[in-house]
Residue, then its C-alpha position, 0 to 999 in steps of 0.5 A: m853797204g854791200g854790193e856784188k862787186a868791191v868798188f874802190t871810191i875816190l874817198d877811198w883813194i884819199v884815205l890811202a894816199a893820206y895814209f902813204v903820205g903821212i907815214t912816210a913823212f913821219g918816218l922820215w922826220m924820226a929819221r933826222r936824229i940818226r947819225s950813229s950805227g947805235g942809233f940805226f940798229l938799237g934806238e941808242r937803247k933809249l925808247p919809252w916804255w909806251i913805244m916799246i909796247g908799240q913796236a912789239f905789238g906792231t912788229g908782231t902782228h901782220a895782215e895774215n893774222p886776221v885774214a887766218q883766224a878769221g877763216a878758222s873761226f869761220d870754218k870751226g869755231f872760236a875755239t880755233i882762237w888757240y892757233q893763234w893764241k899759242n903764245m897766250l899762256i907764255t905772255p907772262f914768261y916775256w917779263l922774266m925773259a925780256p932783261w936777258y937780251r938787254r943785260a947781253e949787251r950786243t946787237t943781234i942774236g948772233e953776237i949772244v951766241e957767240d959769246r955763249y958757243g963761239r963763232f961757228m955757231a954764231f955763224l950758223y945763226t946767222v945765216f938762218a936770221l937773214a933767210y928768215f928775215v928775207f922769206n918772212q919779208g916776201a911772204m907778208l909782202k905778198g899776202a897784203g899785195k894778194a889782199i889790197s889787190m882785191a880789195t880794190g877791185g882785182e883790176v886797178i892794182s896787181p899785187n906785185g904792184v902794191v908789194a913795190a909801193m909798199v916796199v918805196t915807203f917803208i925803205l924811205y923811212s927805215v934805211l935812213g932812221g933804222l929802229v928809231a923811224s921803224a918804232y915810232t911808226d910801228f907805234v902809230q901803225g899800231f892804232l890802225i891795227i886796233t882798227l882792223s881788228f874790231m872795225l867790221i863787228p859792229g856792222g857784221l852784228s847788225a847785219v846778222g842780228g847781233f849774237r841771238g841771231m848767230r846763235e839761230v844758224l850756227s851750231s854751239d860748238f861755234f860759241q865755245l872757248y874750248s872745243d875738240v870740234s875745233g881740232v885744238t885738242l889740249f895736247t895741241i894747246t900744249m905743244l903750240t905753248l911750247n913752240g912758242l917759249v921755245g920758238i921765241t928766244a931764237q927769232p932774229h928781231i927779239l932783240s930789239m923787242n926787248a933790248t931798245g928801251r931806256s930800262e929793263r921795265a921798259g923792256r919787260v913792259g913793251q914785250t909783255y904788254g904789247n903782246m897783250v894788246k895783240r891777245f886782245c885783238t885776237i878776239g876781234w878777229a875771231l868773232t869777225g869769223l863767225i859773223v861771216a859764217a852767220l852772214v854767208i848761211r843768212q845769205g844762202i852764199k857758200l865760200e869755197d874758200s874759208e880764208s876768203a872770210f875776211g875778205y868777204a866781210s870787208l866786200h859787204l860790211l864797209s862804206p865807202g871811205l872805211t874801204g880805204l881805211m881797211v887797206a891802210c890797216i892791212l898796209a900798217a900791219n905789214m909795213s910796221t914788221c918789214s921795217n923791223f925785220m930790214v932793220n934788224g937783218a941790216a944789224l946782223f949782216t953789218q955785226n955778224f958778217y961784215r964786222c967780223y970777216f971784212r972790216p974788223g976794224a971798221g969805224d962807226k960812220e962805215l958801219l951805218i952806211v953798211g947798215r943802210i946798204s945792207a938794209l935796202t939789199l935785203a928789202l929788194l931780196g925780200i921783194l924778189f921772194a914776193f915775186y916769186v910766192t904764188s902760196v903765201l900759206h906755204a911761205f908762211l909755214f916754212v918761216e914759222t917752223l924754224p925758230a923753235f930748232l934754234g930755240v933749243m940751243i939759245l933757251g937751254g944755254i940760259l938755263w944751263r950753264r953746262a951746255n957747250r957748242w957741240g950740244a948746241l949744235a947737236a941739238t939743233l941738227s937732232s930736231i930738225a931731223i927728228y921733226y922732218w923724218i916723222n912727217y916724212q914717215d906719216t906722208g911718205a912725201l920728202q917736203l920742206v914744208y908739212k902741215w903743223k902737228p902737235a905729235p912731229f913737234g913734240w919728239s923734234m923738242l924732246a930729241g932735241f933738248t936731250a941731245l943738248v943735255v947729252v952730248s954737253l956732258l960728254t963733251r968739253p966744257e966751254s971755256k970757264e972764262r966764256i962762261e963767267k963773263f956772260f952769266d955775270n953780264m946777266n947777273r948785273s942790272t943794266d939801268g946804271e949805264g954811264l958809269p964811270d970807265g972802271q965801275p962794275k954796274p951793280l948787281a941785279a940782286e941788291l936792286g930786287t931784279d935778279l932773273v929766276l929764269l938763269d942758270l936753273t941748276g943754281w936752284l940746288r944751291r941753298d944761297r939761292w933761297r936766301g932773301f928770295f922775295r926781295r931779290y927776285r921782286e921785279d920778276l915776281v910781281g911782275f910775273a903774277l901782274a901778267w897773269l891777272v892780264v892773261g885771266l882777264l882776257l880769258g873771261i872777256a872771251w869766254g864772256l862774250m860767247q854766252l852773249g845771246k843765250 
Protein backbone atom coordinates (compact mmCIF):
# COMPACT_ATOMS: atom_id res chain seq x y z
CA MET A 1 0.00 0.00 0.00
CA GLY A 2 1.06 3.57 -0.38
CA GLY A 3 3.33 5.12 -2.92
CA GLU A 4 3.87 8.63 -4.15
CA LYS A 5 1.67 8.34 -7.16
CA ALA A 6 -1.81 6.92 -7.56
CA VAL A 7 -1.80 4.02 -9.98
CA PHE A 8 -5.11 2.85 -11.40
CA THR A 9 -4.41 -0.78 -12.21
CA ILE A 10 -6.09 -3.27 -14.55
CA LEU A 11 -7.83 -4.78 -11.52
CA ASP A 12 -9.26 -1.36 -10.63
CA TRP A 13 -10.62 -0.95 -14.16
CA ILE A 14 -12.23 -4.40 -13.99
CA VAL A 15 -13.97 -3.51 -10.71
CA LEU A 16 -15.15 -0.17 -12.11
CA ALA A 17 -16.38 -1.67 -15.39
CA ALA A 18 -18.27 -4.37 -13.47
CA TYR A 19 -20.01 -1.67 -11.46
CA PHE A 20 -21.04 0.36 -14.54
CA VAL A 21 -22.37 -2.66 -16.40
CA GLY A 22 -24.03 -4.17 -13.35
CA ILE A 23 -25.89 -1.10 -12.10
CA THR A 24 -27.04 -0.13 -15.60
CA ALA A 25 -28.33 -3.64 -16.34
CA PHE A 26 -30.11 -3.79 -13.00
CA GLY A 27 -31.74 -0.40 -13.53
CA LEU A 28 -32.92 -1.34 -17.02
CA TRP A 29 -34.29 -4.63 -15.71
CA MET A 30 -36.33 -2.76 -13.09
CA ALA A 31 -37.51 -0.30 -15.77
CA ARG A 32 -39.32 -3.00 -17.72
CA ARG A 33 -42.46 -2.68 -15.57
CA ILE A 34 -43.07 1.06 -16.07
CA ARG A 35 -46.14 1.71 -18.21
CA SER A 36 -47.80 4.75 -16.58
CA SER A 37 -46.92 8.24 -15.36
CA GLY A 38 -47.86 7.19 -11.83
CA GLY A 39 -45.34 4.37 -12.00
CA PHE A 40 -42.69 6.65 -13.50
CA PHE A 41 -43.03 9.48 -10.96
CA LEU A 42 -44.10 7.67 -7.78
CA GLY A 43 -43.59 3.95 -8.40
CA GLU A 44 -47.37 3.52 -8.01
CA ARG A 45 -46.75 4.12 -4.27
CA LYS A 46 -45.93 0.45 -3.76
CA LEU A 47 -42.29 0.47 -2.63
CA PRO A 48 -41.54 -1.72 0.44
CA TRP A 49 -40.03 -0.24 3.59
CA TRP A 50 -36.54 -1.61 2.97
CA ILE A 51 -36.39 -0.01 -0.47
CA MET A 52 -37.63 3.23 1.09
CA ILE A 53 -34.70 3.11 3.53
CA GLY A 54 -32.25 2.61 0.66
CA GLN A 55 -33.86 5.39 -1.36
CA ALA A 56 -33.69 7.91 1.50
CA PHE A 57 -30.12 6.95 2.36
CA GLY A 58 -28.84 6.85 -1.22
CA THR A 59 -30.51 10.09 -2.29
CA GLY A 60 -29.43 11.96 0.85
CA THR A 61 -25.78 10.91 0.61
CA HIS A 62 -23.47 12.55 -1.92
CA ALA A 63 -19.78 12.11 -2.70
CA GLU A 64 -18.94 15.51 -1.20
CA ASN A 65 -20.27 14.42 2.22
CA PRO A 66 -17.30 12.19 3.18
CA VAL A 67 -14.84 14.54 1.50
CA ALA A 68 -16.10 17.60 3.40
CA GLN A 69 -16.44 15.79 6.76
CA ALA A 70 -13.04 14.14 6.60
CA GLY A 71 -11.53 17.53 5.74
CA ALA A 72 -13.28 19.27 8.63
CA SER A 73 -12.28 16.69 11.26
CA PHE A 74 -8.74 16.61 9.81
CA ASP A 75 -8.56 20.37 10.41
CA LYS A 76 -10.37 20.89 13.73
CA GLY A 77 -11.28 17.55 15.21
CA PHE A 78 -14.16 15.12 15.60
CA ALA A 79 -16.58 17.74 16.96
CA THR A 80 -16.95 19.14 13.45
CA ILE A 81 -19.22 16.15 12.85
CA TRP A 82 -22.09 18.49 13.77
CA TYR A 83 -21.78 20.19 10.37
CA GLN A 84 -22.90 16.88 8.87
CA TRP A 85 -25.03 15.97 11.88
CA LYS A 86 -27.03 19.19 11.58
CA ASN A 87 -30.13 17.07 11.03
CA MET A 88 -29.33 14.52 13.75
CA LEU A 89 -31.56 16.19 16.33
CA ILE A 90 -34.47 16.56 13.91
CA THR A 91 -34.35 13.04 12.46
CA PRO A 92 -37.01 11.76 14.92
CA PHE A 93 -39.31 14.49 13.57
CA TYR A 94 -39.16 12.79 10.16
CA TRP A 95 -41.35 10.09 11.67
CA LEU A 96 -43.99 12.72 12.45
CA MET A 97 -43.70 14.57 9.15
CA ALA A 98 -43.55 11.71 6.64
CA PRO A 99 -47.34 11.14 6.37
CA TRP A 100 -47.90 14.79 5.34
CA TYR A 101 -46.63 14.06 1.86
CA ARG A 102 -48.51 10.82 1.32
CA ARG A 103 -51.80 12.21 2.62
CA ALA A 104 -51.52 15.21 0.30
CA GLU A 105 -52.11 12.71 -2.55
CA ARG A 106 -50.02 14.71 -4.98
CA THR A 107 -47.07 13.97 -7.23
CA THR A 108 -44.95 17.02 -6.40
CA ILE A 109 -44.41 19.57 -3.64
CA GLY A 110 -45.48 22.21 -6.16
CA GLU A 111 -48.96 20.67 -6.28
CA ILE A 112 -49.14 20.68 -2.48
CA VAL A 113 -48.23 24.38 -2.48
CA GLU A 114 -51.00 25.00 -5.04
CA ASP A 115 -53.54 23.15 -2.89
CA ARG A 116 -52.56 25.24 0.13
CA TYR A 117 -51.79 28.67 -1.35
CA GLY A 118 -52.93 28.78 -4.98
CA ARG A 119 -51.34 28.58 -8.42
CA PHE A 120 -49.09 31.66 -8.24
CA MET A 121 -47.17 30.40 -5.19
CA ALA A 122 -46.95 26.96 -6.82
CA PHE A 123 -45.44 28.56 -9.92
CA LEU A 124 -42.78 30.36 -7.85
CA TYR A 125 -41.98 27.19 -5.97
CA THR A 126 -41.67 25.16 -9.17
CA VAL A 127 -39.19 27.66 -10.66
CA PHE A 128 -37.07 27.34 -7.53
CA ALA A 129 -37.34 23.55 -7.53
CA LEU A 130 -36.26 23.07 -11.14
CA ALA A 131 -33.27 25.35 -10.59
CA TYR A 132 -32.45 23.43 -7.40
CA PHE A 133 -32.36 20.13 -9.27
CA VAL A 134 -30.24 21.42 -12.15
CA PHE A 135 -27.70 23.20 -9.93
CA ASN A 136 -27.51 20.32 -7.47
CA GLN A 137 -27.00 17.70 -10.16
CA GLY A 138 -24.35 19.79 -11.88
CA ALA A 139 -22.41 20.46 -8.70
CA MET A 140 -22.52 16.82 -7.60
CA LEU A 141 -21.42 15.58 -11.00
CA LYS A 142 -18.48 17.96 -11.12
CA GLY A 143 -17.46 17.17 -7.55
CA ALA A 144 -17.38 13.44 -8.25
CA GLY A 145 -15.68 14.11 -11.59
CA LYS A 146 -12.81 15.91 -9.88
CA ALA A 147 -12.39 13.22 -7.22
CA ILE A 148 -12.46 10.33 -9.69
CA SER A 149 -10.15 12.04 -12.17
CA MET A 150 -7.57 12.43 -9.40
CA ALA A 151 -8.07 8.86 -8.16
CA THR A 152 -7.27 7.51 -11.63
CA GLY A 153 -4.04 9.47 -11.78
CA GLY A 154 -5.29 12.78 -13.16
CA GLU A 155 -4.30 11.95 -16.73
CA VAL A 156 -6.47 8.97 -17.71
CA ILE A 157 -9.78 10.84 -17.81
CA SER A 158 -10.76 14.46 -17.25
CA PRO A 159 -13.38 15.57 -14.68
CA ASN A 160 -15.75 16.44 -17.54
CA GLY A 161 -15.18 13.01 -19.05
CA VAL A 162 -16.21 11.41 -15.77
CA VAL A 163 -19.32 13.61 -15.72
CA ALA A 164 -20.32 12.40 -19.19
CA ALA A 165 -19.81 8.73 -18.26
CA MET A 166 -21.92 9.04 -15.10
CA VAL A 167 -24.75 10.81 -16.89
CA VAL A 168 -24.97 8.22 -19.68
CA THR A 169 -25.34 5.49 -17.06
CA PHE A 170 -28.04 6.95 -14.83
CA ILE A 171 -29.93 8.45 -17.78
CA LEU A 172 -30.32 4.99 -19.33
CA TYR A 173 -32.18 3.51 -16.39
CA SER A 174 -33.79 6.68 -14.97
CA VAL A 175 -35.39 7.95 -18.17
CA LEU A 176 -36.89 4.53 -18.84
CA GLY A 177 -37.57 3.31 -15.30
CA GLY A 178 -38.41 6.49 -13.40
CA LEU A 179 -38.68 6.28 -9.63
CA VAL A 180 -38.85 2.47 -9.45
CA ALA A 181 -35.47 2.07 -11.18
CA SER A 182 -34.06 4.98 -9.17
CA ALA A 183 -35.28 3.62 -5.83
CA TYR A 184 -34.07 0.04 -6.38
CA THR A 185 -30.67 1.16 -7.68
CA ASP A 186 -30.46 3.50 -4.67
CA PHE A 187 -30.89 0.46 -2.42
CA VAL A 188 -28.12 -1.47 -4.16
CA GLN A 189 -25.78 1.52 -4.32
CA GLY A 190 -26.43 2.19 -0.65
CA PHE A 191 -24.23 -0.80 0.22
CA LEU A 192 -21.40 0.75 -1.78
CA ILE A 193 -21.85 4.07 0.02
CA ILE A 194 -21.57 2.30 3.38
CA THR A 195 -18.42 0.61 2.09
CA LEU A 196 -17.08 4.02 1.06
CA SER A 197 -17.68 5.28 4.60
CA PHE A 198 -15.59 2.67 6.38
CA MET A 199 -13.15 1.03 3.96
CA LEU A 200 -10.31 3.44 4.75
CA ILE A 201 -10.48 2.95 8.52
CA PRO A 202 -8.84 -0.48 9.10
CA GLY A 203 -5.72 0.30 7.08
CA GLY A 204 -5.60 3.81 8.48
CA LEU A 205 -5.72 2.69 12.11
CA SER A 206 -2.99 0.17 11.40
CA ALA A 207 -0.81 2.86 9.80
CA VAL A 208 -1.07 5.30 12.74
CA GLY A 209 -0.88 2.77 15.58
CA GLY A 210 -4.57 2.69 16.44
CA PHE A 211 -6.36 5.16 18.68
CA ARG A 212 -3.47 5.26 21.11
CA GLY A 213 -1.13 6.21 18.28
CA MET A 214 -3.46 9.01 17.17
CA ARG A 215 -3.63 10.38 20.70
CA GLU A 216 0.16 10.56 20.82
CA VAL A 217 0.30 13.12 18.01
CA LEU A 218 -3.08 14.91 18.11
CA SER A 219 -4.45 17.34 20.66
CA SER A 220 -7.06 16.02 23.10
CA ASP A 221 -9.51 18.55 21.61
CA PHE A 222 -9.55 16.43 18.45
CA PHE A 223 -11.31 13.63 20.34
CA GLN A 224 -14.23 15.60 21.78
CA LEU A 225 -17.82 15.08 20.63
CA TYR A 226 -18.42 18.75 21.41
CA SER A 227 -15.67 21.35 21.54
CA ASP A 228 -15.53 25.13 21.13
CA VAL A 229 -12.17 24.66 19.42
CA SER A 230 -14.01 23.09 16.48
CA GLY A 231 -15.90 26.34 15.87
CA VAL A 232 -19.23 24.50 16.24
CA THR A 233 -20.83 26.17 19.26
CA LEU A 234 -24.15 25.28 20.88
CA PHE A 235 -25.76 28.23 19.10
CA THR A 236 -24.36 27.01 15.78
CA ILE A 237 -25.76 23.52 16.38
CA THR A 238 -29.14 25.05 17.26
CA MET A 239 -29.27 27.10 14.07
CA LEU A 240 -28.08 24.17 11.96
CA THR A 241 -30.88 22.10 13.49
CA LEU A 242 -33.43 24.81 12.68
CA ASN A 243 -32.02 25.00 9.15
CA GLY A 244 -32.54 21.28 8.72
CA LEU A 245 -36.04 21.23 10.21
CA VAL A 246 -37.38 24.08 8.08
CA GLY A 247 -35.36 23.42 4.95
CA ILE A 248 -36.17 19.74 4.52
CA THR A 249 -39.89 20.49 4.14
CA ALA A 250 -39.16 22.46 0.96
CA GLN A 251 -36.63 20.18 -0.70
CA PRO A 252 -38.30 19.27 -4.02
CA HIS A 253 -37.55 15.54 -3.78
CA ILE A 254 -38.88 15.12 -0.22
CA LEU A 255 -42.27 13.92 -1.47
CA SER A 256 -40.84 10.89 -3.24
CA MET A 257 -38.79 10.11 -0.12
CA ASN A 258 -41.96 9.88 1.97
CA ALA A 259 -44.95 9.18 -0.27
CA THR A 260 -43.85 6.32 -2.52
CA GLY A 261 -44.05 3.49 0.01
CA ARG A 262 -46.83 0.92 0.02
CA SER A 263 -48.05 2.26 3.38
CA GLU A 264 -47.66 5.31 5.58
CA ARG A 265 -45.43 3.33 7.93
CA ALA A 266 -43.14 2.35 5.03
CA GLY A 267 -42.67 6.07 4.33
CA ARG A 268 -42.00 6.82 7.98
CA VAL A 269 -39.50 3.97 8.35
CA GLY A 270 -37.74 4.79 5.08
CA GLN A 271 -37.26 8.51 5.69
CA THR A 272 -36.36 8.19 9.37
CA TYR A 273 -34.06 5.19 9.33
CA GLY A 274 -32.55 5.80 5.90
CA ASN A 275 -31.25 9.03 7.39
CA MET A 276 -30.19 7.27 10.59
CA VAL A 277 -27.93 5.08 8.44
CA LYS A 278 -26.37 8.24 7.03
CA ARG A 279 -25.79 9.60 10.56
CA PHE A 280 -23.97 6.33 11.34
CA CYS A 281 -21.80 6.59 8.23
CA THR A 282 -20.86 10.14 9.21
CA ILE A 283 -18.99 8.69 12.19
CA GLY A 284 -16.77 6.81 9.72
CA TRP A 285 -16.11 9.95 7.67
CA ALA A 286 -15.13 11.95 10.76
CA LEU A 287 -12.88 9.16 12.03
CA THR A 288 -11.14 9.03 8.64
CA GLY A 289 -10.25 12.70 9.03
CA LEU A 290 -8.63 12.06 12.42
CA ILE A 291 -6.64 9.17 10.97
CA VAL A 292 -5.28 11.34 8.15
CA ALA A 293 -4.44 14.15 10.60
CA ALA A 294 -2.29 11.71 12.58
CA LEU A 295 -0.86 10.09 9.45
CA VAL A 296 0.50 13.30 7.90
CA ILE A 297 2.10 14.31 11.20
CA ARG A 298 3.85 10.97 11.45
CA GLN A 299 5.02 11.26 7.83
CA GLY A 300 6.12 14.89 8.24
CA ILE A 301 3.82 16.03 5.44
CA LYS A 302 1.59 19.13 5.26
CA LEU A 303 -1.65 19.18 3.30
CA GLU A 304 -2.35 22.63 1.89
CA ASP A 305 -6.07 21.89 1.47
CA SER A 306 -7.80 20.12 4.35
CA GLU A 307 -10.46 18.77 1.98
CA SER A 308 -7.79 16.74 0.21
CA ALA A 309 -7.58 14.53 3.32
CA PHE A 310 -10.01 11.95 1.93
CA GLY A 311 -8.14 11.76 -1.37
CA TYR A 312 -4.83 11.48 0.45
CA ALA A 313 -6.15 8.54 2.44
CA SER A 314 -7.39 6.84 -0.72
CA LEU A 315 -3.99 7.32 -2.34
CA HIS A 316 -1.94 5.94 0.54
CA LEU A 317 -4.16 3.37 2.21
CA LEU A 318 -5.77 1.38 -0.60
CA SER A 319 -4.32 -1.49 -2.59
CA PRO A 320 -5.06 -2.39 -6.25
CA GLY A 321 -8.69 -3.32 -6.79
CA LEU A 322 -9.79 -1.38 -3.73
CA THR A 323 -9.06 1.89 -5.50
CA GLY A 324 -11.45 0.83 -8.24
CA LEU A 325 -14.01 -0.06 -5.55
CA MET A 326 -13.55 3.40 -4.01
CA VAL A 327 -14.22 5.04 -7.38
CA ALA A 328 -17.32 2.87 -7.78
CA CYS A 329 -18.48 3.98 -4.32
CA ILE A 330 -18.07 7.65 -5.25
CA LEU A 331 -20.06 7.02 -8.41
CA ALA A 332 -22.77 5.26 -6.40
CA ALA A 333 -23.04 8.13 -3.93
CA ASN A 334 -23.65 10.61 -6.74
CA MET A 335 -25.61 8.65 -9.32
CA SER A 336 -28.15 7.45 -6.76
CA THR A 337 -28.96 11.07 -5.94
CA CYS A 338 -28.83 12.41 -9.49
CA SER A 339 -31.21 9.76 -10.80
CA ASN A 340 -33.75 10.58 -8.10
CA PHE A 341 -33.39 14.32 -8.71
CA MET A 342 -33.88 13.83 -12.43
CA VAL A 343 -37.15 11.93 -11.95
CA ASN A 344 -38.46 14.43 -9.40
CA GLY A 345 -37.55 17.36 -11.63
CA ALA A 346 -39.41 15.72 -14.51
CA ALA A 347 -42.46 15.27 -12.27
CA LEU A 348 -42.41 18.97 -11.37
CA PHE A 349 -42.15 20.08 -14.98
CA THR A 350 -44.80 17.67 -16.23
CA GLN A 351 -47.37 18.23 -13.48
CA ASN A 352 -46.82 21.91 -12.64
CA PHE A 353 -45.93 23.39 -16.04
CA TYR A 354 -46.95 21.13 -18.90
CA ARG A 355 -50.26 19.94 -17.53
CA CYS A 356 -51.19 23.26 -15.88
CA TYR A 357 -50.28 25.72 -18.63
CA PHE A 358 -49.96 23.80 -21.92
CA ARG A 359 -52.05 20.61 -21.98
CA PRO A 360 -54.55 20.43 -19.07
CA GLY A 361 -56.32 17.51 -20.74
CA ALA A 362 -53.21 15.47 -21.53
CA GLY A 363 -53.65 11.71 -21.16
CA ASP A 364 -51.46 9.44 -19.08
CA LYS A 365 -49.36 8.15 -22.00
CA GLU A 366 -48.64 11.72 -23.10
CA LEU A 367 -47.61 12.69 -19.56
CA LEU A 368 -45.29 9.68 -19.40
CA ILE A 369 -43.59 10.71 -22.66
CA VAL A 370 -43.25 14.32 -21.52
CA GLY A 371 -41.89 13.10 -18.18
CA ARG A 372 -39.17 11.09 -19.88
CA ILE A 373 -38.24 13.91 -22.28
CA SER A 374 -38.13 16.49 -19.48
CA ALA A 375 -36.04 14.13 -17.32
CA LEU A 376 -33.50 13.87 -20.12
CA THR A 377 -33.53 17.64 -20.68
CA LEU A 378 -32.98 18.43 -17.01
CA ALA A 379 -30.08 15.97 -16.88
CA LEU A 380 -28.48 17.65 -19.90
CA LEU A 381 -28.88 21.07 -18.25
CA GLY A 382 -27.18 19.60 -15.20
CA ILE A 383 -24.27 18.53 -17.40
CA LEU A 384 -23.93 22.05 -18.80
CA PHE A 385 -23.87 23.48 -15.29
CA ALA A 386 -21.28 20.86 -14.29
CA PHE A 387 -19.04 21.92 -17.17
CA TYR A 388 -19.48 25.54 -16.06
CA VAL A 389 -18.71 24.94 -12.37
CA THR A 390 -15.17 25.68 -11.22
CA SER A 391 -15.75 25.76 -7.44
CA VAL A 392 -17.83 22.82 -6.30
CA LEU A 393 -17.98 24.22 -2.76
CA HIS A 394 -19.59 27.49 -3.86
CA ALA A 395 -22.07 25.64 -6.05
CA PHE A 396 -23.21 23.48 -3.14
CA LEU A 397 -23.45 26.43 -0.76
CA PHE A 398 -25.73 28.10 -3.30
CA VAL A 399 -28.20 25.21 -3.50
CA GLU A 400 -28.13 24.37 0.23
CA THR A 401 -29.03 27.90 1.35
CA LEU A 402 -32.35 28.28 -0.45
CA PRO A 403 -34.73 25.53 0.78
CA ALA A 404 -35.11 26.91 4.31
CA PHE A 405 -36.41 30.22 2.98
CA LEU A 406 -39.24 28.45 1.13
CA GLY A 407 -39.67 26.00 3.97
CA VAL A 408 -41.17 28.74 6.15
CA MET A 409 -44.36 28.80 4.08
CA ILE A 410 -44.61 25.00 3.75
CA LEU A 411 -43.99 24.22 7.41
CA GLY A 412 -46.13 27.18 8.50
CA GLY A 413 -48.97 26.15 6.22
CA ILE A 414 -49.26 22.73 7.90
CA LEU A 415 -48.74 23.88 11.47
CA TRP A 416 -51.16 26.85 11.21
CA ARG A 417 -54.51 26.84 9.39
CA ARG A 418 -54.69 30.65 9.19
CA ALA A 419 -51.54 30.97 7.03
CA ASN A 420 -52.42 32.37 3.59
CA ARG A 421 -50.74 33.08 0.27
CA TRP A 422 -49.87 36.68 1.12
CA GLY A 423 -48.21 35.61 4.34
CA ALA A 424 -46.37 32.87 2.45
CA LEU A 425 -45.07 35.34 -0.12
CA ALA A 426 -44.06 37.84 2.57
CA ALA A 427 -42.30 35.11 4.56
CA THR A 428 -40.25 33.95 1.57
CA LEU A 429 -39.24 37.44 0.44
CA SER A 430 -38.47 38.79 3.92
CA SER A 431 -36.36 35.81 5.00
CA ILE A 432 -34.26 36.06 1.84
CA ALA A 433 -33.95 39.84 2.12
CA ILE A 434 -32.88 39.79 5.79
CA TYR A 435 -30.34 37.03 5.20
CA TYR A 436 -28.65 38.88 2.36
CA TRP A 437 -28.88 42.29 4.02
CA ILE A 438 -27.14 41.10 7.21
CA ASN A 439 -24.43 39.30 5.25
CA TYR A 440 -23.91 42.37 3.09
CA GLN A 441 -23.52 44.52 6.20
CA ASP A 442 -20.98 42.06 7.63
CA THR A 443 -18.87 41.70 4.50
CA GLY A 444 -19.43 44.93 2.57
CA ALA A 445 -19.85 42.87 -0.58
CA LEU A 446 -23.01 41.84 -2.40
CA GLN A 447 -22.67 38.28 -3.65
CA LEU A 448 -24.89 35.34 -4.41
CA VAL A 449 -23.29 32.93 -1.94
CA TYR A 450 -22.02 33.83 1.53
CA LYS A 451 -20.25 31.63 4.03
CA TRP A 452 -22.94 30.12 6.23
CA LYS A 453 -23.09 31.75 9.68
CA PRO A 454 -25.68 31.04 12.37
CA ALA A 455 -26.66 34.62 13.25
CA PRO A 456 -27.77 35.81 9.78
CA PHE A 457 -29.69 32.58 9.30
CA GLY A 458 -31.38 32.89 12.69
CA TRP A 459 -32.52 36.46 12.00
CA SER A 460 -33.79 35.46 8.56
CA MET A 461 -35.93 32.69 10.06
CA LEU A 462 -37.30 35.05 12.71
CA ALA A 463 -38.19 37.56 10.00
CA GLY A 464 -39.79 34.89 7.83
CA PHE A 465 -42.04 33.36 10.48
CA THR A 466 -42.97 36.81 11.82
CA ALA A 467 -43.96 37.96 8.34
CA LEU A 468 -46.00 34.77 7.79
CA VAL A 469 -48.02 35.37 10.96
CA VAL A 470 -48.44 39.15 10.74
CA VAL A 471 -49.27 39.37 7.04
CA SER A 472 -51.61 36.38 7.18
CA LEU A 473 -53.56 37.99 10.04
CA LEU A 474 -53.77 41.34 8.22
CA THR A 475 -54.99 39.94 4.90
CA ARG A 476 -57.95 37.88 3.73
CA PRO A 477 -57.77 34.20 4.72
CA GLU A 478 -57.80 31.39 2.20
CA SER A 479 -61.23 30.13 1.27
CA LYS A 480 -62.82 27.86 3.86
CA GLU A 481 -63.34 25.18 1.22
CA ARG A 482 -59.63 25.13 0.31
CA ILE A 483 -58.50 24.90 3.93
CA GLU A 484 -61.06 22.28 4.93
CA LYS A 485 -60.18 20.05 1.98
CA PHE A 486 -56.45 20.34 2.65
CA PHE A 487 -56.70 19.51 6.35
CA ASP A 488 -59.36 16.84 5.85
CA ASN A 489 -56.85 14.93 3.70
CA MET A 490 -54.27 15.30 6.46
CA ASN A 491 -56.71 13.85 8.99
CA ARG A 492 -57.38 10.67 6.98
CA SER A 493 -55.23 7.58 6.56
CA THR A 494 -54.12 6.64 3.05
CA ASP A 495 -53.48 3.00 3.93
CA GLY A 496 -56.98 2.12 2.71
CA GLU A 497 -56.42 3.16 -0.88
CA GLY A 498 -58.58 1.31 -3.38
CA LEU A 499 -61.81 1.83 -1.46
CA PRO A 500 -65.05 1.80 -3.49
CA ASP A 501 -65.96 5.08 -5.21
CA GLY A 502 -67.69 7.49 -2.88
CA GLN A 503 -66.42 5.84 0.30
CA PRO A 504 -64.21 8.26 2.25
CA LYS A 505 -60.84 7.22 3.58
CA PRO A 506 -60.92 6.30 7.29
CA LEU A 507 -60.15 8.96 9.88
CA ALA A 508 -56.59 8.53 11.11
CA ALA A 509 -57.69 9.05 14.72
CA GLU A 510 -59.69 5.81 14.58
CA LEU A 511 -56.53 3.91 13.54
CA GLY A 512 -54.15 5.54 16.03
CA THR A 513 -52.38 7.45 13.24
CA ASP A 514 -53.56 11.01 13.87
CA LEU A 515 -50.79 13.57 13.36
CA VAL A 516 -49.30 15.45 16.32
CA LEU A 517 -47.67 18.08 14.07
CA LEU A 518 -50.83 19.30 12.39
CA ASP A 519 -52.65 22.57 13.06
CA LEU A 520 -50.83 23.29 16.32
CA THR A 521 -53.30 26.02 17.28
CA GLY A 522 -55.88 23.23 17.46
CA TRP A 523 -54.16 22.03 20.64
CA LEU A 524 -55.94 24.89 22.41
CA ARG A 525 -59.21 22.97 21.97
CA ARG A 526 -60.19 20.40 24.59
CA ASP A 527 -61.22 17.74 22.07
CA ARG A 528 -57.65 17.41 20.78
CA TRP A 529 -56.66 15.95 24.16
CA ARG A 530 -59.37 13.27 24.34
CA GLY A 531 -58.04 9.74 23.89
CA PHE A 532 -54.57 11.22 23.44
CA PHE A 533 -52.43 8.07 23.26
CA ARG A 534 -55.03 6.06 21.35
CA ARG A 535 -55.29 8.75 18.64
CA TYR A 536 -51.56 9.48 18.30
CA ARG A 537 -50.17 6.01 19.05
CA GLU A 538 -48.17 5.67 15.81
CA ASP A 539 -46.62 9.12 16.17
CA LEU A 540 -45.74 8.80 19.85
CA VAL A 541 -44.25 5.29 19.81
CA GLY A 542 -42.27 5.85 16.62
CA PHE A 543 -41.02 9.25 17.81
CA ALA A 544 -39.78 7.75 21.09
CA LEU A 545 -38.02 4.86 19.33
CA ALA A 546 -36.29 7.26 16.93
CA TRP A 547 -34.90 9.23 19.88
CA LEU A 548 -33.53 6.01 21.34
CA VAL A 549 -31.63 5.43 18.08
CA VAL A 550 -30.30 9.00 18.20
CA GLY A 551 -29.07 8.29 21.73
CA LEU A 552 -27.44 5.07 20.53
CA LEU A 553 -25.59 6.87 17.72
CA LEU A 554 -24.39 9.58 20.09
CA GLY A 555 -23.22 6.88 22.49
CA ILE A 556 -21.29 5.08 19.74
CA ALA A 557 -19.57 8.30 18.68
CA TRP A 558 -18.71 9.23 22.28
CA GLY A 559 -17.46 5.72 23.01
CA LEU A 560 -15.12 5.74 20.00
CA MET A 561 -13.60 8.98 21.19
CA GLN A 562 -12.78 7.35 24.56
CA LEU A 563 -10.65 4.60 22.97
CA GLY A 564 -6.89 4.78 23.40
CA LYS A 565 -6.96 6.86 26.59
